C-alpha angles and dihedrals in degrees: 000000000000093000090061090047090052089054092049094047091048089049091052094046103035102022097228136111126217120245119289091251092054092045091049091049092051091048090052091051092048092045089052091053091053092049092046093050098038095108090051093060105118099165093241105157093196091055092048091050091051091049092049091048090049091052092048095047093047091048093050090045092053092046090050090053089049092050096043093048093054096041094226143084131207102265095220087190121160097204093259092140093241117147112252127212115256113265114258118264113256116255126207120240090252092054092048090049090050093052091042090056101043106036098062094041097092091048093049091050091049093049092047091049092047093050096042094246093129091065090046091052091051091051092047091050091050091049091048092051090048091055096044139007123289088242092058091049091048090049091050092049091047090050092051092046091047092048091049091049092051092046093049092045090050090051092050091047093048093049095046093046098043122008143280090263092053092050093051092048091049087050090055091049091047 
C-alpha cells in the first residue's frame, strides 16, 4: 500500500492530488493487495503498526529522493511575503546512493551489536567458509553486494527520472 501512502504524503506536503486515472489505478493496486493478503490477516495490531510505519517511511524516503534529485521543492507559498529557505541543491543518483549507503551504517552496526547479530554473522561466515572455500564465499558476497548496488541504483534512477509514485507502482508490478 506504499503507492497510496505516497499520494497521501504528497497531498499533505504539496497540497495536490494526482489525476483521477492515477488515483483510480493506485486504489485498484491497493485493493488488490488487500484481497491477496486477506487470508493472512491475523488482527495483530503490532504487525499492522509496523506495516503502516514501513509504508510511511518508504513513502517519505522516495519523496525525498524525488525532491533531492530535482533540486527543487513545490513552494506551497501563499504569498504571505515570508522568506523561504533556498531549495536544496540537486544530487546525482550516484551521490544519493553514496549517502544512502553510508549514513545508516553506524545505526545498523549499533542495532546489530545490541541484538547480538554481529556474533551471529561471524558464526555464519565461519560455517560458510568451512563448507566451501573462502573464494566461493567471497564471490557469493560480491555477487549479492553487486546485485544490491544495481537494484538500489535502478531505484534511485527511476525515482529521479519519474516520481516517487511511479517507483512504488513499478515495485508493485515487479
